[in-house]
N, C-alpha and C positions, 0 to 999 in steps of 0.2 A: 658470471657475476661481475663482468668487467664494468658494465654500466653502473651497477650498484657501487662498486668501489670508487667510481669517478665521482658519484653523487656524495658519497660520504666524505671523500677527500676535500670536497669544497668546504666541509665543516671541520677539517683537520682531524678526520677520524679514519681509521682503516678497518677493513672487513677481514676478520679472521678466515683461515682456509678450511677449518674443519666444518662438518655438518652434524647437527644433532637434532633432537626432536623438534618437530615443527611447532611453533608458538601458535599457530592457528587451531591447534587442537586444545582441548581442555581436559587432559587425562589425569596427570599426577596431582593437581590441586583442585580437583572437582569433587564436590560432595552433594549429590542430588537429594540428601536426606536432611531433614530439619533436626536441629539439636533440641532436646527437651529440657536442657538445662538453662539455656539463656535465649530468652525470647527475641533478642536482637542479634543472635548468632548469624553470621553470613552462611546461608544455606547452599548457595551455589556460586561458584567463582569461575569466571571465564575471562581470558584475556587474548587479545589479538593484537600483535605489535607489527608495525609496518616496516616497509623498506627492505628488511632482511628477515622477514617473518618465517620464510620457508627454508632459511638456512641456519638459523641460530636458535638456542634454547631461549626460553621465555625471559629469564633473567637478564641474559646477555642483550636480547633485543630491546627490553625495557630500558636498559642502561644506554644503549645507543640512542634511541629515541630521546632520552633526558640529555644526552650530550649534544645532539642536534639542535634542541631547543636553547641549551645554555650557549651554544656557539652562534645562534642567530643574532643579527644586529639589534633586534628588539624582542622583547618577551612580555607576555602577560602571565603572571603567576598568581595562583590561588583564586582564580576566577570561580564563581560559583553560580548555580542556576537551579532552578526546580522544574520538574516535568509533571504535568497535571494528571490526576486521576480522572476517570470518566466512567460513568455507569451507563447500563443499557436502558434505553427508553423505546424498545420496539413497540409497535401498535399492539400486537398480541402477546400476552404474557405466556410464560411457560405453561403448556397445556398438554394433556394426554388423556386418551380414551382407550381403555383396555377391554377386550371382550374374550371370554373363555370359549375355546373351540372343543371339538371331540378329541380323543386321544391325549388330553392334558395339554394341547396346544393353546396358544394364545395369540391373538391379533391386537396389535398396539398402533392406533393412529396418534402420532406424535408430532409435536411442533418442534422438529429437530433439524439440525444441519447435517447430521449423519445417522443414516438408518442403521449402519453397522454397529456404532457405539450403543444405541439403544437396544438393538438386538442382543449384543453380548451382555450387557448389564442385566436385561430382563432374564435371559437364560441363566445367568449366574444366580440371581435372587431366587428363581423358582427351581433352580437345579434341573434343568432340562436341556436337552441338546439344542443347538441353534436352529436346526430344521423344524423345530416346533414352535418358533417365535416368527411371526410375520410383522414387519413394521411397515407402515404405509404413511405417506405424506403427500398430499396433493399440492399445497402451497402453505407458506408461512406468512404471518403478518409481520414480517421483518426478523432479521437474525443478527447480522453484523458481528458474527463470532460468538454471540452470547448463548446461542442454542447449539454450539458444537459438543460442549460438555455438560452445561448446566441443565440441559434437558434430560439427562440420564436419571437423575434422583426422581424427578416428577414421574417419568414413564415407569420407573421400577416400582415406586409406591402404588400407582394405578394398577399395574400388573399383579402385584402381590395381593392387593384387595380384591381384585377380579377373581384370582385363582382361589382365594380363601372363601368368598361368598357364592362363587359360581354364578356371577352375574355381571353385566357390564358396569364399569366404573369409570367416571369422568373426574379428573382431578386437574384443577386450574388455580394457579396462584393469582390473587388479586395484586394490584399494582404495588401497593405498599409492601406486602410480603415478598414480591418479586425483588424489589429494590434492597429489602433488608437481607435476603438470603444470598443474592447474587451480586458480587462486585465485579467491575469491569477492568479497565486499564489501571495499572499500577502506578501510585504516586512515586516519583523519584527524586533523588538529590544528586546534583552533578558538581564535581570539582574539576577544573581543568587548568592546564598550563599550555601555553601556545608560543611558539617561535616564529617570527616573521621578519621581513626586512621593510625598508621605506617605501618600496613600490607596492606593498599590500600582499606580496607573495607570502603564503604561509608554508613554512618549511616542515613544521611537525606539531602534532597535538598529543597531549597526554591527558586522559580523562579517567576519572573514577565515578562510577555510577552505583547507587545503592537503591534498590526498588523496595517498596514497602508491600510485602506479600501478605497473604491471608493465613488462616490457621492451618491450612495444608496447601500443597503446591498447585493442584489442578493444572490449568494451562497457563499460569502466570509466568512460567518459564520463557514462553515464546516472546514476551516483551524483551528480556535481556538477550536471549539467543539470536533473535533477528536483529536487534540493534548492533551487536558485535559483528554481524555479518554484513551489514549494509550501511554502516555509519560513515563510510568514506564517500557516500553518495557519488557526485560526478567531479569530485575534486581531486586535483593531481597533488598529492602530498609526498614528501620524502619520507616521513615517519609517522606512524600512528599507533598509540598504545591505549588500549581501552580495558579497564577492569569492570566487571559487572558483579555485584553481589545482591543477595536478597535477605530481607529481614523477615522473620516469622513473627507475626503479630496476632493479637486476639481480635480479629476482624474476619468477616466472612471470606471465603476463597475467591480469588480473582481469576478471571479468565480472559480470553482474547477479545478485543474490540477492533474494529476496522483498522487496517494498516498497523498491526501490533509490531512494535520495535522500529518499523520504518518511520512513523511519526515522530517518535522520541529521537531517532538518529537525526532526522532532518532538523529538529529543534536545536539540538546540540551544536551541529555544524553551523546552522545559520546564526545562532547566538555568538559563536566564535567569530564568524565573519563580520557581524555587526559590530562586535567589540573591537576587532582589529580596525575596521573603518573609523570607528569613534577615535581611537588613539591617534590615528594618522590624519583625521579631519578629512577624510575622503568619502566619496560616494559609495555606499556599500554595494551597488550594482557593479561599479568598476572593480571593486575588490573581488567580488565573486567570479566575474568573468576573467580575471587575471589568474584565478586558480583553477580554472576548468581543466579537464583533461584535454590533451591536444586535439585539434580538429584534423582528423585523418582524411576527411572527404576532399580535401584540396592538396594533399601531400602525396608525392610520388615515392614509393617504397622500393627498396632494392630486394632481390630474391636471394641474396647471398648469405645474409646473416639473419637467422632465425632466433628471436629473443622476445620475451614477454615481460619486460621489467615494469616495476610498480609505477603505474600511471604515465608509462612512456610509450611512445609509438612502437608497435610490433612491426619492425622492419623486415617484413617477410611476406611480401606480396608482389605481384607483377604491377606495372604501372596502373594508375587508377583508370578504370574503364567506366563506361556509362552503366547504369544500374541493371538494365536489362541484359546486357552482356555478361555482367557479374552473375546474374541469377541463372543464366543459361550455362555458364561454367560450373557453377555449384551442383547442378543437376547430374553431372558426370564426374564428380570428384569424391574419393574415399572420404567419408566424414572424419576419420581419424587423422587425415591430413589436411582437412579443411582449414582448421585454425592456423596451420603452419603457413599457408599462403594468404589466407584471407587478411586483409588490412584491418587494423583495429587498435584498441588500447586496452591496457589492463590496470585496473585500480590498484591502490596500495594494498588492499585486502585480497588481491588475486582474481578479481572478477574480470573476465575476458569480454569486452564489448566489441562487436564487429563493426566495421565502418558503415555498413548498410543499415543498422540499426541505432547507431550513435548520431542522433538527429539534434541534440541539444544546442551545439553552436549555432546552427542555422535557425532553429526554433527560436532561440534566445534573441538573435538580431531582428527576426521578423516581428517578435512581441514587443521589443523596444520602440520598433518603428510604428507598428499599428496602434499602440497604446499611447504614442506621443510622450513616452516617459521623460525624455530630457526637458521638454517644455513644461510638463506638469511638475517636475522636480523643482525647476526654477520658480514656478508659480507657488508652489508649496512654501519654498524658502522665503519668498517675498511676503506671502500671507502671515507667516509666522512673525516676521518683522513688523507687520502693520497691525497685528491683533495680539493684545496682552492676554486676554482671558479664554481665547480660542486658539488651539494649535492643530496643525495638520501634520501628517506624516505620509510618506509613500515609499513602498518597498517592493522590489521584485525577487522572487524566490524560485530557485530551480528545484526539481524533484527527480528522483530516479527510483523506479520500482521494478524490482527483479520478479519475473514471471517463469513459471514452469508448470503447466497444467498436468495435474495427476492423471493416471490411468483410470479408465472408466468404460462401461459397456452400455450398449442400448440394443433394444429389440424393436424391429419394424414389421408389422404384419399388414397384408393386403387381404381385404375381404371380397366375396364374390360380386358384390355391387360396385367394387372399385374403390371403396372408402378405405383409408389407411389409419392405424393405430400405432403410435409410437410411445414406447416406455423407455425412458432413460435413467441413468443412475444418479442423476443430480437432484437438487432440491430447488424448487422455485420459491423464492422469498421476496420478490419485488424487483429482482434485477433484470427481468425480462428473458429469463433462460427459456421459458415455454414458447415465447414469440419466436426466438432466434431458432430454436429447435424445428419449429414448424416451417420456418422459412427455409432452412437447410434441408430438411426432409423433401420438401417440394422441389428444391433445386436439384437434389440428387436423383429423385425418381422422375423428374422431367426430362433427364438424358435419354429416356427410352422413347421419347417423342422426336419426330422431326424437328429440326432447329427452329423453323418458322412457326411451330406450334406451341413453343414453350412460353412460359412456365405453366404448370398445372394450377388451379385455383387453391388458395390456402384452405378454403372451406372443406376440401377433401380430406384434410389430415386433422386428427384429433390426438392430442397429447394426454396419455393416461397418467394417473397418479404414480409416483415413484413407489416401488414395492420391493421389498427385500426378497420375495419369493419368485419375482419375475427377472429382476436384474439385481442379483446379489453382489456383494462386495464392492459396492459403489464408492465407498470412502466418504470423507467430509466434503461438502460444497463450501469452499471459502477462498480466500486469497484473490478474489475477482477473476479467477480463471475457470470456474465451473462451466460457464457457457461455452468456452472454447473447446474443452475436452469432450463435453457431451455433444457438441455439434460435429466433431470429428468422428465420434463413434456412430452417430446417426448417419453421416455421410458414407461411412465404411459399410454399414448394413444396407443402405440404399444402393450403393455400387454393386453389392452382391446380388441383390434383387433384379437390378437392370441386366446384369450379365445373364442371369437365369432366363430372363424374359424376351431378350433380344430377338429370338427366332420365332416368337409368337406374335410380333407386332402386326396389328391390323389398322392400316392407315385409314382415317375418315377425315372429314371436312375440318375439324378443329381439334384441339389438344384433348379436352375432355372426352370427346367422342371416341378418339383414337384410343385413349386409355381404358374407357369402359369396354369398348369392343375387344380390345387385347385381353382384359381379364375375362370377359364373358366367354371368349374362345377356349379358355382353358377348362370350362365347365360343359362337357358334351351332354349332360343329362341333369335331371333335377336332383339326382342323389349327391352330386357335389364332388365327384372324384376328380382329382387333379393329377395330370401326368407326373411322375415321380422326378422328372427333370425340370420341373417348373415349380418348385415349392415357393409359397407365397409369403414365408416368414423367414427372417434372417437376423442373426446377432451381428453387431458390429462391435469392435474392440479397439479402443485407443490406447495404445501402450506408452504414450509420452513421446512418440516419435511420428514424424511425417515422412513421406517418401518411402521408396523401396530399394532393395538391393544396395548397390554402392552409393546411391543418393540418399539413403535413409539417414535422418539426423534427429537429434532431440529438439523438442520445443522448448527452447530456453532463450529468453531475450530480456533486455531492459526496455521499460517504457520510460519516455522522458516527457517532461512538461515544465511549464513555469507559469507564475501568476504575478500580476502587478495589482497591488491593492492600495488604495488611498483611503485614509481615515480622517476623522475630525474628533477632537477632544474638547469638551467643556471643562476648562481648568477649575472652575469654582464648584461645580457639582460632581465632576467624574463621569458624566454621561458621555457615551461614545456613539459615533455613527460610522458605519462602513459606507463611504461615499460611492466608491466603484471598485470593481474587480474585473480585471482582463485576463483570461486564462487562454494560454496556447498549449495544446496538447497533441502529442503524437499518438494516435489511435490506430495506426496503420490505415487500412481500408476497413472502417467500422463494419461489423456484421449487421448492425442496424443503427444508423447515425441517430435517429430520434431516441432510441433506448440509451445509447452511449452518451448523448448529450445530457439526458436527464440523470444518468449516473454521475457525471461529472458535476453538475450543478448540485445535486443532493449530497454528493460526498463532501464538496466544499462547504456546504452549510452545516453539515454534521461536525466537521472540523471546527467551524466557527463556534459550535457549541463547547467544545474542549478549550478553545482559545479565549472566549469571551464571557461565557455565562455559566456553564455546568460546573458547580462547585460541590465536591464531595466532603462532607464533614462528618467526623466521628468523635465520640466521647474520648477524652484522652486516657482514662483509666479503664472503663468497661469495654472500649471498643465498639459500643453501639453506633450504629449508623444514624446520624441526626438528620440526614438529608433524604430520608426514604419516603418522600411523597412529592407530589407535584407542587405543594405549597413551598417547599424548601429547595428542590432540585428543579433548576430552570433550563430546559432546552431552548435552542435558539428560536425566537419568534420572528414575525415579519419586521420588526424593527431593526433586527440585526442582519437581514438579507441585504446585500449590496443594492444600494439605490440604482446603480447602473451595473448590469451584470453581462458581461460578454464572454462567450466562450468560442474559441476557433479550433478546428482540427488542422493538422498538418496534412498534406496530400502526399504521404509517402508510404509505400507498400511495406510490409513486414515479410520479408522473404523467409523468415525463421518461425513464422506464426502460422496459425490455422486460417485459410482463406484470406491470407496477407493482413489479417487483423491483429490488434493488441488489446490487452485488458483495459477496462475503465473502472472508475469508482474509487478504489483506494488511493491512487495517486493524487486525486483531487483532495482527499482528506488532508494529505501532507502539505498540499499547496496552501491551505488555510493558515499555515504558520506565517504567511506574508502579512495577514491582518495583525497578528500580535506584535510583529516586529515593526510595523508601521505605527502602531500605538506606542511602542517603546520610544521611537523616534520623537513622536508628539510630545510624550512625557518628558523627554530629555530636554526638548526645546523649552518646555514650560519651566522646568526646574533652573535651566540656565538663566533664563530671563528673570524669574523670581529671586535668584541669588544676586543678579546684577541690578535690581531695581533700587537704585540710589541716585542722588543728585549727579547729573552729567552722564548717566549711563545711557548708551545708545545701541541699537542693533544695526551692525554694519549691513549694508545692502548687499545681497548676494552671498552672505556667509552660509556656511554649512548648517544644516539642521542638527548634526552631531558633531561636537567639537572634540576636545582632547579627553583623555580617560577620566580626568577628575569630574567631568561633567556628564560622564556616561551614567544613565539611570537604568538599572536592571528591572525589568518588568516581567513577572511571571504569570502563567496562566492559572486559572481563568482570569481575564482582566475585567473584573466586575467594576461598577462605578465606585463602591467603597475602597476596593484595592487600588484603583487608579488615582483616587483622591489621596489615599495614603501615600502612594509612591511619589506624588508631586510634592507632598510634604504639608505639614500644618503651618498655616500663616493666618494672620489677622487681615482681613480684607481691607479694613480702615487704614492699617499700616502701609499695606501695599499701595493702596491708591494714593495715600499721601506722599509716599516716595515717588511715585510715577508723576504726580503733579508737580512736585519739586523739581524733578528731572527735567520737566518742560521748561 
């Protein structure tokens, strides 16, 4: 704790020597049940306090964070912000088809992200064992988290009707009913205090968040649970205290929406950084860069002192070597000892990020350069000086997304004609899982061929529908990591088959001929008997780890990215345009670059919906959803898509990932925060100029878009034209024009 004491001493504080319950747990003051007496009762309370979180009790840790803020040269107190709600607008609404089978069994084809969840709820409703319920899903028309739990009531109702009437039943919600019954992301309210200095360095943040939940919990807890685990993002803070509570309300239950908790966490941190930059009159990009975790890629570390202090360099590694050499060393190191010598940083909430996956500093600099950020910032500032009724804003936002693919199984079978059938435990819902699985299956089975004949044609492989009676216990497909886990399971199954078939290879002129001849050689007659040592089916299991023996390690990593977004605001009407977005994302070595590119573009646009257009409205007394139709609820249309949209991948392998890849999709949702923050800058510029429209008022050339705190205008999502107009403020155009003319 020496480094912690050092950091606290800088604020005139001392660290007690005793150790008590970790404040990163939520044991004593956690109540996961709703109160039936007070509809606004906080149903869940969770707190994580930084810098000494793992050494002090909650109350002491909170007190220290408060003292760090109080001792900082500058403070922002009683800051407030709102987090947007967002509903699901998947192409296919909640749907299930149930068919009664013999022996009281039932088969349910469900639009679900979790075969297991539907299997369990149907078995419970019908009071039958799990092995009498088969759940199948070939593909979904979108999911985004909305079909993880909300598919269960629909499937259960269809199964109950099928069992009662003894005939197949299809139950599908129409769009309006789907919006009425299923709410998504929780609306939230945030209050925060910040301590920082004149350089823009943020010392500590204290935040309170209350989420508006539904009539019962469902999966709404994920918003707060993930927020408190990931709100530190990639920033180096001395202290962080976050309290999250839920309010039980008479509205439909909420469930997860893409990037649950991560998106809200990014919004809170980015708003704080924007607010600090406004107070200091600095460029927000400079403030953010000043608060990043240390760049360990260029730092030489000592092997003598092993420590992992909050947001500080883990000085516990040999001198930095090239990436290939580090990867070679990792293959022969006990995973329990790996973190002790691996260079890296640890966030204020205890997340260790190894140097070979911490790519944000390099990625950030490359993005600023390739997007010409500095030149564009100067151009935006000059534009705002030259135009009274049109304002621009430009913001760069970093994101960190934590990934850990869940355990999953897959089955691979080879038929007598050489064709291959793959059944995996994941759910295809438009994220390209089926395509990636086919590619990996071909890559794995092609190892049976001579190198010059690889790979086998994709047409050889068919991916079957996911089915609970073929690959059970698959778990939910979510968190952007379903493709990775299932691909690894297929790779493991393919490796088993290759090992079993090695001794039977019959080399011919090309890969397909070699493959078919090898399989045909296993069938000596038309009856179809196969040698017992050449089984043509195999199960592969991914247990959340890669490697074997001493080199085995869990697949856990952080994915980093950043986005520069420039926007334009019509001050008179509140209309807004996203002029350009430039995203730089570390996808490792993508499993399929075209698919991952689409995931990033689509994820960003989905996030734009939450930031700019998707407004959830409810009746204040009855709780009825007033936006439960496409007439009222507006997903992003082509006018909100950036006019210039650029996406770049970094060229860095992920040594802790599957096939050196990283997840895509949800990090881009988080990056959409840049559009909201850019509009906030444009609004602030408009408000400042309108307030200064008086005789003699001039806009100084090169002045910052954001000035002091008195001119900082808070813009909350969704930034619809009416809200933008209201945030700019009411004014009479005639008066403003007259003042402007007099000023000339």
